[in-house]
Wavefront OBJ file of the C-alpha trace (Angstrom):
o trace
v 21.927 -69.068 -41.644
v 20.286 -72.334 -41.058
v 16.950 -73.258 -39.403
v 18.689 -74.522 -36.295
v 20.278 -70.903 -35.468
v 17.075 -69.205 -36.628
v 14.994 -71.169 -34.186
v 17.484 -70.577 -31.594
v 17.453 -66.925 -32.066
v 13.526 -66.864 -32.397
v 13.495 -68.582 -29.001
v 15.655 -66.028 -27.393
v 13.344 -63.014 -28.647
v 10.359 -64.938 -27.282
v 12.006 -65.188 -23.815
v 13.025 -61.486 -23.693
v 9.578 -60.320 -25.019
v 8.051 -62.595 -22.217
v 10.389 -61.173 -19.454
v 9.415 -57.642 -20.759
v 5.600 -58.305 -20.810
v 5.903 -59.971 -17.250
v 8.048 -57.003 -15.775
v 5.220 -54.461 -17.240
v 2.364 -56.221 -15.816
v 4.402 -56.669 -12.355
v 4.990 -52.821 -12.606
v 1.493 -52.114 -13.172
v 0.163 -54.512 -10.443
v 2.322 -53.457 -7.355
v 0.997 -49.959 -7.101
v -2.478 -51.291 -7.280
v -2.108 -53.802 -4.697
v -0.202 -51.266 -2.440
v -3.102 -48.876 -3.082
v -5.777 -51.638 -1.902
v -3.328 -52.485 1.304
v -3.277 -48.779 2.255
v -7.325 -48.438 1.672
v -7.856 -51.414 3.983
v -5.594 -50.132 6.781
v -7.497 -46.680 6.484
v -10.786 -48.297 6.772
v -9.517 -50.396 9.580
v -8.317 -47.466 11.715
v -11.473 -45.547 10.705
v -13.688 -48.596 12.220
v -11.408 -48.673 15.377
v -12.170 -45.050 15.988
v -15.637 -45.311 15.380
v -16.009 -48.336 17.768
v -14.327 -46.230 20.505
v -16.651 -43.029 19.772
v -19.615 -45.451 20.341
v -18.062 -47.101 23.672
v -17.665 -43.578 25.029
v -21.099 -42.729 23.974
v -22.701 -45.913 25.373
v -20.580 -45.230 28.565
v -22.286 -41.730 28.842
v -25.765 -43.170 28.265
v -24.957 -45.672 31.296
v -23.412 -43.309 33.848
v -24.724 -39.987 32.600
v -21.044 -38.530 32.530
v -17.962 -39.198 30.464
v -15.114 -41.462 31.682
v -12.446 -39.690 33.857
v -9.021 -39.566 32.483
v -7.597 -41.302 35.303
v -9.297 -43.122 38.579
v -6.753 -43.842 41.287
v -8.600 -46.829 43.530
v -6.027 -45.382 46.375
v -5.320 -42.134 45.893
v -2.592 -42.030 48.659
v -0.579 -44.616 46.754
v 2.119 -43.026 44.645
v 2.700 -46.226 42.521
v -0.519 -46.003 40.956
v -0.869 -49.692 41.017
v -4.403 -49.953 41.256
v -5.208 -47.068 38.721
v -7.668 -46.954 35.791
v -7.590 -45.021 32.543
v -10.670 -43.880 30.437
v -9.631 -47.006 28.018
v -10.438 -49.611 30.655
v -13.478 -47.761 31.688
v -15.106 -48.103 28.039
v -13.693 -51.422 27.675
v -17.119 -53.513 28.477
v -18.819 -50.996 25.809
v -16.174 -52.192 22.713
v -17.412 -54.410 20.213
l 1 2 3 4 5 6 7 8 9 10 11 12 13 14 15 16 17 18 19 20 21 22 23 24 25 26 27 28 29 30 31 32 33 34 35 36 37 38 39 40 41 42 43 44 45 46 47 48 49 50 51 52 53 54 55 56 57 58 59 60 61 62 63 64 65 66 67 68 69 70 71 72 73 74 75 76 77 78 79 80 81 82 83 84 85 86 87 88 89 90 91 92 93 94 95
């Protein structure tokens, strides 16, 4: 085996080792990134629920009652076009 063949073989081994190390690092990194994203989604959801709870409490402090589930502006109107849900009643109190 001359030196050119030995250099080519060594370069191939280097490429295989680099690819293996890159695959290993990627395999370790992907679950960590997914875990961080899941934690961020969970924190965002918990924060949104906290904000809704605070808005309901602020509504109660203002009107001395909880918002009704459904409020119809015209009770005789069967379409319910001018109706309001509880979520719209607490909207001014959301951040």
